[in-house]
N, CA, C and O of each residue as an XYZ file, in Angstrom:
860
protein
N     -25.742     24.567    -33.119
C     -24.326     24.977    -33.098
C     -23.779     25.001    -34.520
O     -24.020     24.086    -35.307
N     -23.051     26.046    -34.832
C     -22.486     26.189    -36.171
C     -21.351     25.189    -36.374
O     -20.529     24.985    -35.481
N     -21.310     24.579    -37.532
C     -20.285     23.578    -37.819
C     -19.003     24.241    -38.307
O     -18.992     25.428    -38.635
N     -17.926     23.464    -38.351
C     -16.655     23.999    -38.841
C     -16.771     24.402    -40.308
O     -16.205     25.414    -40.723
N     -17.499     23.616    -41.090
C     -17.679     23.949    -42.500
C     -18.456     25.256    -42.646
O     -18.138     26.072    -43.510
N     -19.456     25.454    -41.821
C     -20.226     26.696    -41.877
C     -19.371     27.885    -41.470
O     -19.537     28.981    -42.005
N     -18.463     27.681    -40.531
C     -17.548     28.750    -40.119
C     -16.644     29.158    -41.281
O     -16.357     30.341    -41.468
N     -16.205     28.189    -42.047
C     -15.345     28.494    -43.193
C     -16.037     29.450    -44.147
O     -15.436     30.433    -44.581
N     -17.284     29.178    -44.477
C     -17.994     30.019    -45.434
C     -18.357     31.376    -44.838
O     -18.428     32.371    -45.560
N     -18.585     31.426    -43.535
C     -18.846     32.700    -42.873
C     -17.583     33.561    -42.883
O     -17.654     34.766    -43.125
N     -16.447     32.955    -42.625
C     -15.165     33.678    -42.664
C     -14.865     34.156    -44.079
O     -14.421     35.287    -44.279
N     -15.108     33.294    -45.053
C     -14.857     33.657    -46.446
C     -15.722     34.854    -46.840
O     -15.264     35.745    -47.557
N     -16.954     34.875    -46.380
C     -17.856     35.974    -46.720
C     -17.421     37.281    -46.048
O     -17.364     38.325    -46.697
N     -17.117     37.220    -44.760
C     -16.831     38.440    -43.995
C     -15.408     38.942    -44.225
O     -15.203     40.115    -44.539
N     -14.434     38.064    -44.069
C     -13.045     38.500    -44.264
C     -12.731     38.689    -45.744
O     -11.829     39.448    -46.097
N     -13.471     38.002    -46.607
C     -13.300     38.208    -48.034
C     -13.706     39.619    -48.437
O     -13.130     40.200    -49.356
N     -14.695     40.162    -47.749
C     -15.111     41.542    -48.009
C     -14.105     42.529    -47.413
O     -13.836     43.584    -47.987
N     -13.560     42.168    -46.257
C     -12.587     43.042    -45.594
C     -11.246     43.042    -46.326
O     -10.576     44.070    -46.421
N     -10.866     41.866    -46.845
C      -9.582     41.735    -47.542
C      -9.804     41.201    -48.958
O      -9.482     40.044    -49.228
N     -10.343     42.013    -49.862
C     -10.556     41.543    -51.239
C      -9.224     41.324    -51.941
O      -8.285     42.098    -51.758
N      -9.145     40.281    -52.733
C      -7.911     39.936    -53.446
C      -6.693     39.916    -52.524
O      -5.714     40.619    -52.773
N      -6.752     39.112    -51.460
C      -5.650     39.088    -50.500
C      -4.392     38.473    -51.101
O      -4.462     37.599    -51.965
N      -3.252     38.941    -50.633
C      -1.976     38.406    -51.113
C      -0.919     38.592    -50.033
O      -1.138     39.304    -49.053
N       0.211     37.956    -50.219
C       1.295     38.105    -49.271
C       1.750     39.560    -49.201
O       1.683     40.289    -50.190
N       2.208     39.967    -48.036
C       2.700     41.333    -47.870
C       4.201     41.435    -48.155
O       4.792     42.506    -48.014
N       4.799     40.338    -48.547
C       6.192     40.358    -48.986
C       6.264     40.889    -50.418
O       5.440     40.524    -51.257
N       7.226     41.731    -50.694
C       7.397     42.283    -52.038
C       8.320     41.387    -52.869
O       9.409     41.022    -52.426
N       7.874     41.041    -54.070
C       8.686     40.184    -54.942
C       8.202     40.314    -56.380
O       7.071     40.726    -56.635
N       9.069     39.959    -57.306
C       8.720     39.979    -58.718
C       8.803     38.599    -59.363
O       8.193     38.368    -60.407
N       9.550     37.679    -58.753
C       9.751     36.354    -59.325
C       9.606     35.292    -58.244
O       9.687     35.614    -57.058
N       9.395     34.036    -58.621
C       9.365     32.960    -57.628
C      10.632     32.915    -56.779
O      10.568     32.643    -55.580
N      11.784     33.181    -57.396
C      13.034     33.185    -56.642
C      13.019     34.258    -55.561
O      13.404     33.998    -54.421
N      12.585     35.435    -55.903
C      12.552     36.522    -54.925
C      11.562     36.228    -53.802
O      11.820     36.568    -52.648
N      10.441     35.604    -54.124
C       9.498     35.217    -53.078
C      10.120     34.165    -52.169
O       9.955     34.221    -50.951
N      10.826     33.215    -52.750
C      11.486     32.173    -51.959
C      12.493     32.785    -50.986
O      12.500     32.436    -49.806
N      13.327     33.677    -51.460
C      14.333     34.317    -50.611
C      13.647     35.148    -49.520
O      14.036     35.087    -48.353
N      12.644     35.911    -49.896
C      11.934     36.743    -48.920
C      11.296     35.899    -47.827
O      11.306     36.277    -46.656
N      10.747     34.767    -48.209
C      10.078     33.908    -47.236
C      11.082     33.267    -46.289
O      10.811     33.128    -45.096
N      12.224     32.882    -46.808
C      13.290     32.351    -45.948
C      13.731     33.411    -44.949
O      13.915     33.116    -43.768
N      13.900     34.633    -45.413
C      14.332     35.721    -44.534
C      13.256     36.106    -43.524
O      13.567     36.617    -42.448
N      12.000     35.864    -43.864
C      10.889     36.302    -43.017
C      10.637     35.401    -41.810
O       9.809     35.734    -40.962
N      11.326     34.279    -41.717
C      11.132     33.392    -40.566
C      11.460     34.145    -39.282
O      12.579     34.626    -39.102
N      10.476     34.242    -38.391
C      10.624     34.952    -37.120
C      11.109     36.389    -37.314
O      11.877     36.918    -36.511
N      10.646     36.997    -38.388
C      10.969     38.390    -38.690
C       9.747     39.003    -39.369
O       8.958     38.284    -39.982
N       9.582     40.306    -39.270
C       8.404     40.932    -39.865
C       8.564     41.103    -41.373
O       9.673     41.288    -41.874
N       7.446     41.039    -42.085
C       7.469     41.278    -43.524
C       7.973     42.690    -43.824
O       8.672     42.908    -44.814
N       7.618     43.637    -42.972
C       8.043     45.026    -43.173
C       9.565     45.128    -43.176
O      10.142     45.792    -44.037
N      10.209     44.479    -42.226
C      11.663     44.505    -42.149
C      12.281     43.806    -43.358
O      13.252     44.297    -43.934
N      11.724     42.673    -43.737
C      12.249     41.933    -44.890
C      12.141     42.768    -46.157
O      13.075     42.794    -46.959
N      11.015     43.450    -46.349
C      10.841     44.267    -47.549
C      11.862     45.394    -47.631
O      12.301     45.757    -48.722
N      12.241     45.948    -46.483
C      13.263     46.992    -46.464
C      14.597     46.424    -46.959
O      15.300     47.048    -47.754
N      14.923     45.236    -46.472
C      16.191     44.599    -46.828
C      16.208     44.162    -48.294
O      17.189     44.389    -49.002
N      15.123     43.536    -48.742
C      15.126     42.979    -50.104
C      14.985     44.029    -51.191
O      15.293     43.761    -52.352
N      14.523     45.220    -50.835
C      14.447     46.276    -51.846
C      15.828     46.522    -52.462
O      15.964     46.646    -53.679
N      16.830     46.589    -51.617
C      18.200     46.781    -52.097
C      18.798     45.481    -52.619
O      19.460     45.457    -53.657
N      18.551     44.395    -51.878
C      19.125     43.101    -52.248
C      18.704     42.665    -53.643
O      19.547     42.266    -54.447
N      17.416     42.737    -53.939
C      16.915     42.270    -55.233
C      17.255     43.227    -56.370
O      17.342     42.814    -57.526
N      17.446     44.487    -56.048
C      17.854     45.438    -57.090
C      19.248     45.102    -57.607
O      19.535     45.233    -58.797
N      20.111     44.665    -56.684
C      21.498     44.344    -57.054
C      21.682     42.892    -57.475
O      22.509     42.585    -58.334
N      20.905     42.003    -56.864
C      21.055     40.565    -57.115
C      19.664     39.949    -57.308
O      19.136     39.324    -56.388
N      19.074     40.116    -58.479
C      17.672     39.736    -58.688
C      17.413     38.261    -58.949
O      16.260     37.829    -58.943
N      18.477     37.470    -59.181
C      18.265     36.080    -59.577
C      19.297     35.169    -58.901
O      20.264     35.653    -58.311
N      19.088     33.855    -58.989
C      20.008     32.925    -58.336
C      21.452     33.070    -58.806
O      22.378     32.972    -58.000
N      21.653     33.304    -60.105
C      23.002     33.400    -60.646
C      23.804     34.524    -60.022
O      24.962     34.335    -59.650
N      23.194     35.694    -59.906
C      23.908     36.840    -59.334
C      24.064     36.699    -57.825
O      25.100     37.075    -57.276
N      23.054     36.163    -57.149
C      23.130     36.040    -55.696
C      24.115     34.956    -55.271
O      24.764     35.081    -54.233
N      24.228     33.907    -56.056
C      25.130     32.800    -55.715
C      26.591     33.211    -55.742
O      27.438     32.520    -55.175
N      26.901     34.332    -56.397
C      28.285     34.780    -56.505
C      28.766     35.570    -55.294
O      29.953     35.872    -55.173
N      27.840     35.902    -54.401
C      28.218     36.662    -53.215
C      29.022     35.804    -52.247
O      28.820     34.592    -52.172
N      29.909     36.412    -51.527
C      30.597     35.714    -50.444
C      29.704     35.723    -49.214
O      28.734     36.477    -49.147
N      30.029     34.900    -48.262
C      29.262     34.866    -47.015
C      29.285     36.237    -46.335
O      28.259     36.694    -45.831
N      30.415     36.875    -46.320
C      30.540     38.184    -45.691
C      29.698     39.232    -46.416
O      29.078     40.086    -45.782
N      29.680     39.163    -47.748
C      28.848     40.100    -48.512
C      27.369     39.886    -48.237
O      26.609     40.844    -48.097
N      26.967     38.623    -48.161
C      25.566     38.336    -47.882
C      25.173     38.824    -46.484
O      24.102     39.401    -46.297
N      26.038     38.589    -45.525
C      25.784     39.068    -44.158
C      25.578     40.578    -44.146
O      24.691     41.084    -43.460
N      26.386     41.279    -44.893
C      26.276     42.740    -44.949
C      24.955     43.164    -45.584
O      24.332     44.129    -45.142
N      24.530     42.444    -46.618
C      23.289     42.788    -47.316
C      22.054     42.604    -46.431
O      21.088     43.359    -46.549
N      22.084     41.604    -45.547
C      20.891     41.299    -44.737
C      21.162     41.508    -43.247
O      20.551     40.845    -42.409
N      22.061     42.415    -42.916
C      22.551     42.551    -41.546
C      21.488     42.944    -40.529
O      21.685     42.734    -39.332
N      20.366     43.509    -40.972
C      19.318     43.902    -40.019
C      18.283     42.795    -39.789
O      17.323     42.978    -39.042
N      18.489     41.654    -40.437
C      17.588     40.514    -40.279
C      18.062     39.659    -39.103
O      19.265     39.498    -38.897
N      17.121     39.113    -38.333
C      17.528     38.237    -37.229
C      18.014     36.876    -37.748
O      17.760     36.513    -38.897
N      18.715     36.130    -36.885
C      19.327     34.852    -37.250
C      20.193     35.021    -38.491
O      20.144     34.230    -39.432
N      20.982     36.081    -38.451
C      21.741     36.552    -39.607
C      22.643     35.493    -40.238
O      22.574     35.263    -41.445
N      23.474     34.860    -39.446
C      24.450     33.924    -40.004
C      23.788     32.727    -40.673
O      24.177     32.322    -41.769
N      22.795     32.171    -40.011
C      22.119     30.986    -40.552
C      21.375     31.317    -41.836
O      21.404     30.542    -42.792
N      20.714     32.454    -41.859
C      19.964     32.836    -43.053
C      20.897     33.178    -44.210
O      20.613     32.839    -45.359
N      22.004     33.845    -43.912
C      22.967     34.163    -44.975
C      23.508     32.884    -45.595
O      23.637     32.777    -46.814
N      23.820     31.927    -44.750
C      24.343     30.642    -45.227
C      23.306     29.930    -46.094
O      23.643     29.407    -47.157
N      22.055     29.906    -45.651
C      21.014     29.196    -46.390
C      20.671     29.869    -47.714
O      20.461     29.191    -48.719
N      20.615     31.193    -47.720
C      20.298     31.916    -48.953
C      21.377     31.663    -50.012
O      21.067     31.456    -51.185
N      22.620     31.682    -49.596
C      23.708     31.405    -50.538
C      23.659     29.962    -51.040
O      23.821     29.703    -52.232
N      23.435     29.038    -50.122
C      23.423     27.620    -50.491
C      22.264     27.286    -51.417
O      22.440     26.551    -52.389
N      21.078     27.816    -51.127
C      19.940     27.490    -52.002
C      20.076     28.182    -53.352
O      19.637     27.635    -54.364
N      20.673     29.367    -53.394
C      20.910     30.043    -54.677
C      21.849     29.213    -55.548
O      21.611     29.039    -56.743
N      22.908     28.709    -54.940
C      23.859     27.881    -55.682
C      23.209     26.578    -56.146
O      23.473     26.107    -57.252
N      22.359     25.998    -55.296
C      21.671     24.765    -55.676
C      20.740     24.996    -56.855
O      20.657     24.164    -57.758
N      20.039     26.125    -56.851
C      19.139     26.433    -57.964
C      19.908     26.585    -59.270
O      19.446     26.155    -60.327
N      21.082     27.200    -59.188
C      21.908     27.378    -60.389
C      22.439     26.037    -60.884
O      22.372     25.737    -62.076
N      22.959     25.240    -59.973
C      23.628     23.986    -60.351
C      22.649     22.863    -60.715
O      22.922     22.064    -61.610
N      21.519     22.808    -60.024
C      20.603     21.679    -60.218
C      19.396     22.008    -61.075
O      18.858     21.135    -61.756
N      18.966     23.266    -61.044
C      17.719     23.635    -61.732
C      17.907     24.719    -62.783
O      16.927     25.290    -63.262
N      19.150     25.011    -63.148
C      19.444     26.027    -64.160
C      18.809     27.374    -63.794
O      18.352     28.114    -64.664
N      18.790     27.674    -62.498
C      18.258     28.944    -62.025
C      16.760     28.996    -61.839
O      16.212     30.035    -61.472
N      16.093     27.887    -62.090
C      14.632     27.831    -61.962
C      14.252     27.379    -60.561
O      14.921     26.526    -59.977
N      13.180     27.949    -60.022
C      12.658     27.509    -58.733
C      11.673     26.375    -58.971
O      10.707     26.561    -59.711
N      11.881     25.212    -58.375
C      10.933     24.094    -58.555
C       9.608     24.401    -57.872
O       9.531     25.291    -57.024
N       8.575     23.670    -58.240
C       7.253     23.969    -57.676
C       6.626     22.795    -56.935
O       5.413     22.780    -56.724
N       7.431     21.808    -56.536
C       6.888     20.691    -55.761
C       7.406     20.759    -54.330
O       8.478     21.302    -54.064
N       6.629     20.201    -53.425
C       7.006     20.207    -52.013
C       8.318     19.472    -51.792
O       9.174     19.929    -51.035
N       8.473     18.336    -52.451
C       9.660     17.514    -52.262
C      10.921     18.252    -52.708
O      11.934     18.233    -52.008
N      10.862     18.894    -53.857
C      12.038     19.599    -54.378
C      12.342     20.857    -53.567
O      13.503     21.152    -53.285
N      11.314     21.585    -53.198
C      11.535     22.818    -52.449
C      12.096     22.556    -51.060
O      13.020     23.241    -50.621
N      11.544     21.568    -50.367
C      12.015     21.297    -49.003
C      13.392     20.631    -48.980
O      14.000     20.494    -47.919
N      13.875     20.222    -50.136
C      15.240     19.693    -50.214
C      16.267     20.818    -50.315
O      17.469     20.586    -50.189
N      15.777     22.049    -50.545
C      16.681     23.195    -50.632
C      17.088     23.653    -49.232
O      16.287     23.550    -48.302
N      18.301     24.151    -49.061
C      18.760     24.610    -47.743
C      17.859     25.701    -47.162
O      17.559     26.689    -47.832
N      17.435     25.516    -45.924
C      16.649     26.535    -45.240
C      15.191     26.598    -45.602
O      14.484     27.499    -45.152
N      14.714     25.652    -46.413
C      13.315     25.681    -46.865
C      12.532     24.568    -46.190
O      12.780     23.387    -46.432
N      11.593     24.948    -45.349
C      10.727     23.988    -44.689
C       9.367     23.914    -45.360
O       9.147     24.527    -46.404
N       8.481     23.182    -44.775
C       7.167     22.945    -45.354
C       6.371     24.244    -45.529
O       5.756     24.460    -46.572
N       6.385     25.107    -44.505
C       5.639     26.354    -44.595
C       6.176     27.239    -45.714
O       5.401     27.765    -46.513
N       7.491     27.409    -45.778
C       8.100     28.226    -46.824
C       7.784     27.669    -48.210
O       7.447     28.416    -49.128
N       7.895     26.361    -48.346
C       7.586     25.723    -49.631
C       6.146     25.997    -50.040
O       5.874     26.292    -51.204
N       5.230     25.900    -49.094
C       3.813     26.128    -49.405
C       3.532     27.586    -49.762
O       2.685     27.862    -50.612
N       4.231     28.514    -49.123
C       4.072     29.923    -49.484
C       4.432     30.131    -50.948
O       3.708     30.801    -51.684
N       5.550     29.555    -51.364
C       5.996     29.694    -52.751
C       5.062     28.961    -53.703
O       4.684     29.498    -54.744
N       4.694     27.750    -53.351
C       3.809     26.967    -54.213
C       2.462     27.657    -54.424
O       1.911     27.637    -55.525
N       1.941     28.262    -53.370
C       0.644     28.922    -53.446
C       0.723     30.263    -54.165
O      -0.022     30.507    -55.114
N       1.624     31.131    -53.713
C       1.666     32.496    -54.231
C       2.338     32.618    -55.591
O       1.910     33.413    -56.428
N       3.386     31.835    -55.815
C       4.118     31.954    -57.083
C       3.580     31.033    -58.167
O       3.659     31.354    -59.353
N       3.030     29.883    -57.764
C       2.629     28.894    -58.761
C       1.139     28.540    -58.734
O       0.669     27.777    -59.578
N       0.405     29.082    -57.782
C      -1.034     28.887    -57.768
C      -1.510     27.514    -57.325
O      -2.647     27.138    -57.610
N      -0.670     26.763    -56.637
C      -1.089     25.451    -56.150
C      -1.986     25.598    -54.908
O      -1.736     26.466    -54.072
N      -3.017     24.767    -54.781
C      -3.936     24.866    -53.637
C      -3.371     24.196    -52.386
O      -3.868     23.163    -51.937
N      -2.324     24.805    -51.837
C      -1.709     24.300    -50.608
C      -1.799     25.378    -49.546
O      -1.919     26.563    -49.856
N      -1.741     24.957    -48.293
C      -1.949     25.878    -47.184
C      -0.690     26.015    -46.349
O      -0.221     25.046    -45.752
N      -0.146     27.218    -46.309
C       1.019     27.491    -45.463
C       0.524     27.894    -44.076
O      -0.220     28.864    -43.933
N       0.935     27.155    -43.072
C       0.477     27.436    -41.709
C       1.620     28.026    -40.898
O       2.609     27.356    -40.601
N       1.457     29.299    -40.546
C       2.419     29.945    -39.650
C       1.770     30.124    -38.283
O       0.702     29.570    -38.027
N       2.403     30.891    -37.408
C       1.865     31.056    -36.057
C       0.508     31.757    -36.072
O      -0.350     31.462    -35.241
N       0.309     32.682    -37.010
C      -0.980     33.373    -37.093
C      -2.101     32.404    -37.471
O      -3.144     32.359    -36.819
N      -1.872     31.639    -38.522
C      -2.890     30.685    -38.976
C      -3.181     29.659    -37.887
O      -4.340     29.331    -37.632
N      -2.142     29.158    -37.252
C      -2.305     28.169    -36.177
C      -3.106     28.750    -35.022
O      -4.040     28.112    -34.535
N      -2.759     29.938    -34.582
C      -3.431     30.574    -33.446
C      -4.893     30.886    -33.759
O      -5.788     30.521    -32.997
N      -5.125     31.550    -34.863
C      -6.480     31.986    -35.218
C      -7.402     30.792    -35.448
O      -8.545     30.793    -34.991
N      -6.916     29.784    -36.149
C      -7.728     28.604    -36.441
C      -8.178     27.898    -35.169
O      -9.319     27.449    -35.067
N      -7.275     27.804    -34.209
C      -7.621     27.156    -32.944
C      -8.548     28.021    -32.103
O      -9.471     27.502    -31.474
N      -8.321     29.321    -32.081
C      -9.182     30.209    -31.306
C     -10.613     30.190    -31.822
O     -11.563     30.108    -31.044
N     -10.757     30.266    -33.132
C     -12.094     30.290    -33.729
C     -12.807     28.965    -33.530
O     -14.023     28.923    -33.347
N     -12.036     27.877    -33.568
C     -12.628     26.556    -33.459
C     -12.724     25.846    -34.789
O     -13.497     24.899    -34.943
N     -11.934     26.305    -35.759
C     -11.861     25.604    -37.039
C     -11.117     24.292    -36.880
O     -11.402     23.315    -37.573
N     -10.157     24.277    -35.957
C      -9.354     23.084    -35.699
C      -9.144     22.937    -34.198
O      -9.362     23.867    -33.421
N      -8.718     21.751    -33.821
C      -8.228     21.499    -32.459
C      -6.896     20.806    -32.644
O      -6.830     19.586    -32.799
N      -5.830     21.599    -32.627
C      -4.520     21.065    -32.998
C      -3.426     21.633    -32.106
O      -3.455     22.805    -31.729
N      -2.462     20.782    -31.776
C      -1.345     21.195    -30.935
C      -0.140     21.671    -31.733
O       0.784     22.253    -31.164
N      -0.135     21.435    -33.042
C       1.011     21.815    -33.859
C       0.558     22.270    -35.246
O      -0.584     22.040    -35.644
N       1.466     22.914    -35.971
C       1.095     23.509    -37.255
C       0.738     22.462    -38.310
O      -0.103     22.723    -39.170
N       1.353     21.296    -38.260
C       1.028     20.265    -39.252
C      -0.394     19.765    -39.067
O      -1.131     19.616    -40.043
N      -0.790     19.504    -37.823
C      -2.162     19.067    -37.573
C      -3.154     20.159    -37.953
O      -4.235     19.871    -38.467
N      -2.785     21.417    -37.700
C      -3.646     22.527    -38.106
C      -3.833     22.520    -39.617
O      -4.951     22.669    -40.109
N      -2.745     22.349    -40.348
C      -2.826     22.302    -41.810
C      -3.728     21.172    -42.286
O      -4.599     21.381    -43.131
N      -3.521     19.985    -41.749
C      -4.283     18.823    -42.202
C      -5.765     18.978    -41.892
O      -6.614     18.626    -42.711
N      -6.080     19.506    -40.704
C      -7.486     19.688    -40.334
C      -8.152     20.784    -41.169
O      -9.317     20.654    -41.546
N      -7.426     21.851    -41.454
C      -7.985     22.914    -42.293
C      -8.240     22.428    -43.713
O      -9.251     22.778    -44.322
N      -7.325     21.623    -44.237
C      -7.485     21.130    -45.605
C      -8.679     20.200    -45.746
O      -9.168     19.975    -46.854
N      -9.146     19.664    -44.638
C     -10.330     18.810    -44.661
C     -11.620     19.612    -44.826
O     -12.623     19.081    -45.303
N     -11.600     20.875    -44.438
C     -12.853     21.651    -44.413
C     -12.872     22.841    -45.372
O     -13.935     23.406    -45.626
N     -11.708     23.231    -45.911
C     -11.671     24.371    -46.826
C     -11.742     23.877    -48.267
O     -10.895     23.086    -48.681
N     -12.727     24.322    -49.039
C     -12.802     23.925    -50.450
C     -11.525     24.311    -51.199
O     -10.921     25.347    -50.921
N     -11.132     23.481    -52.134
C      -9.876     23.687    -52.853
C      -9.765     25.080    -53.449
O      -8.699     25.693    -53.404
N     -10.853     25.580    -54.002
C     -10.797     26.886    -54.667
C     -10.659     28.052    -53.693
O     -10.407     29.181    -54.114
N     -10.822     27.790    -52.390
C     -10.719     28.852    -51.389
C      -9.413     28.804    -50.604
O      -9.122     29.716    -49.830
N      -8.629     27.754    -50.797
C      -7.456     27.529    -49.942
C      -6.495     28.707    -49.945
O      -6.092     29.169    -48.878
N      -6.119     29.201    -51.114
C      -5.126     30.272    -51.190
C      -5.600     31.535    -50.491
O      -4.874     32.099    -49.672
N      -6.811     31.987    -50.804
C      -7.338     33.195    -50.177
C      -7.536     32.995    -48.680
O      -7.271     33.907    -47.897
N      -7.993     31.825    -48.276
C      -8.275     31.558    -46.872
C      -6.999     31.653    -46.043
O      -7.013     32.151    -44.918
N      -5.913     31.178    -46.601
C      -4.612     31.303    -45.940
C      -4.321     32.759    -45.607
O      -3.885     33.068    -44.498
N      -4.557     33.648    -46.552
C      -4.290     35.067    -46.335
C      -5.292     35.688    -45.372
O      -4.924     36.545    -44.568
N      -6.560     35.267    -45.440
C      -7.550     35.786    -44.488
C      -7.087     35.541    -43.052
O      -7.126     36.443    -42.214
N      -6.654     34.325    -42.782
C      -6.263     33.962    -41.417
C      -4.998     34.692    -40.983
O      -4.898     35.133    -39.838
N      -4.033     34.821    -41.887
C      -2.801     35.543    -41.561
C      -3.100     37.015    -41.260
O      -2.656     37.547    -40.243
N      -3.843     37.658    -42.137
C      -4.147     39.076    -41.951
C      -5.001     39.308    -40.719
O      -4.813     40.296    -40.010
N      -5.933     38.411    -40.460
C      -6.777     38.536    -39.271
C      -5.920     38.384    -38.007
O      -6.113     39.105    -37.028
N      -4.977     37.444    -38.039
C      -4.103     37.233    -36.900
C      -3.100     38.355    -36.708
O      -2.716     38.673    -35.583
N      -2.686     38.942    -37.792
C      -1.674     40.006    -37.734
C      -2.258     41.324    -37.214
O      -1.592     42.060    -36.486
N      -3.515     41.615    -37.597
C      -4.060     42.928    -37.307
C      -5.248     42.945    -36.335
O      -5.572     43.997    -35.784
N      -5.889     41.814    -36.122
C      -7.059     41.794    -35.236
C      -6.917     40.756    -34.127
O      -6.935     41.098    -32.945
N      -6.775     39.493    -34.508
C      -6.684     38.414    -33.510
C      -5.223     38.229    -33.104
O      -4.628     37.171    -33.309
N      -4.665     39.293    -32.521
C      -3.250     39.319    -32.182
C      -2.931     38.365    -31.032
O      -3.815     37.951    -30.282
N      -1.658     38.032    -30.912
C      -1.256     36.951    -30.012
C      -1.561     37.232    -28.550
O      -2.234     36.438    -27.893
N      -1.075     38.347    -28.038
C      -1.199     38.593    -26.598
C      -2.564     39.137    -26.205
O      -3.186     38.646    -25.264
N      -3.027     40.152    -26.925
C      -4.310     40.772    -26.596
C      -5.146     40.890    -27.866
O      -5.051     41.891    -28.576
N      -5.957     39.886    -28.157
C      -6.796     39.957    -29.360
C      -7.782     41.115    -29.283
O      -8.314     41.419    -28.215
N      -8.021     41.756    -30.417
C      -8.883     42.940    -30.467
C     -10.332     42.525    -30.739
O     -10.902     42.828    -31.787
N     -10.896     41.834    -29.773
C     -12.243     41.279    -29.952
C     -13.299     42.370    -30.158
O     -14.324     42.135    -30.797
N     -13.043     43.560    -29.615
C     -14.028     44.636    -29.715
C     -14.230     45.117    -31.148
O     -15.268     45.697    -31.467
N     -13.248     44.880    -32.012
C     -13.387     45.303    -33.412
C     -13.430     44.111    -34.366
O     -13.414     44.293    -35.583
N     -13.482     42.907    -33.832
C     -13.469     41.709    -34.665
C     -14.840     41.456    -35.282
O     -15.844     41.456    -34.569
N     -14.900     41.239    -36.597
C     -16.184     41.029    -37.258
C     -16.685     39.581    -37.218
O     -17.772     39.284    -37.714
N     -15.884     38.676    -36.622
C     -16.311     37.266    -36.622
C     -16.391     36.683    -35.203
O     -16.242     35.473    -35.029
N     -16.620     37.515    -34.206
C     -16.752     36.993    -32.843
C     -17.958     36.066    -32.700
O     -17.982     35.203    -31.823
N     -18.949     36.245    -33.558
C     -20.173     35.436    -33.451
C     -19.933     33.970    -33.809
O     -20.801     33.127    -33.582
N     -18.754     33.658    -34.370
C     -18.455     32.255    -34.669
C     -17.169     31.806    -33.980
O     -16.612     30.761    -34.317
N     -16.696     32.596    -33.014
C     -15.407     32.321    -32.384
C     -15.574     31.607    -31.046
O     -16.215     32.127    -30.132
N     -15.003     30.432    -30.942
C     -15.094     29.645    -29.706
C     -14.446     30.367    -28.530
O     -14.996     30.385    -27.429
N     -13.277     30.962    -28.762
C     -12.585     31.635    -27.654
C     -13.386     32.820    -27.139
O     -13.444     33.048    -25.931
N     -14.000     33.570    -28.033
C     -14.800     34.715    -27.616
C     -15.935     34.291    -26.699
O     -16.178     34.911    -25.664
N     -16.623     33.235    -27.086
C     -17.757     32.766    -26.275
C     -17.293     32.159    -24.960
O     -17.973     32.283    -23.942
N     -16.140     31.504    -24.977
C     -15.654     30.896    -23.753
C     -15.214     31.933    -22.725
O     -15.131     31.634    -21.534
N     -14.934     33.148    -23.185
C     -14.509     34.218    -22.286
C     -15.655     35.086    -21.784
O     -15.445     35.997    -20.982
N     -16.879     34.801    -22.261
C     -18.021     35.573    -21.812
C     -18.506     35.078    -20.444
O     -18.518     33.876    -20.178
N     -18.907     36.024    -19.579
C     -19.406     35.611    -18.255
C     -20.708     34.827    -18.378
O     -21.553     35.129    -19.221
N     -20.854     33.834    -17.539
C     -22.077     33.040    -17.556
C     -23.186     33.796    -16.849
O     -22.930     34.603    -15.954
N     -24.419     33.530    -17.257
C     -25.562     34.223    -16.657
C     -25.741     33.793    -15.214
O     -26.653     34.267    -14.537
């Protein structure tokens, strides 16, 4: 039986070829813009967020300019995003905090980032990994689902999934591996009906084998 560690290297080999130089699908130019995009992307598609932030970042590219918006102006700027009121409030509050406490700089530690309004562990890890190159793993619903289906982890929640994955993924692979799992979950191992017929890693997938008829 293939071990979890062996599955990691098999995934890295196969999905690494399918997704060379993987990166977030959110569009951004600065750590601040990535932070805002990630906050807006909670329970929303990256495609929708990119449409909204194209205009938002052109007009308000940094914490100083964004912090000057009124709540009503912010609502108007992101009106097509779900959970509109809460996200508008958080984006304004964290922009003001960055200006007042960090001189407009985005911090790069988990403790500082999660102290910002609207920033949880997953969002902080996205910024730490993509903007600052830290070997941390952001676990969203895709990573959680795919990891459990394949058999990399046996976890009931995203934190346990993160901790179990960090035990088996080499530090130098953490950032890319995060993207492999997200992209695989987004386009192949989809939530309701996984596309097993086109999946290149069914040979190491626990769920695939468990769904096969017995002889």
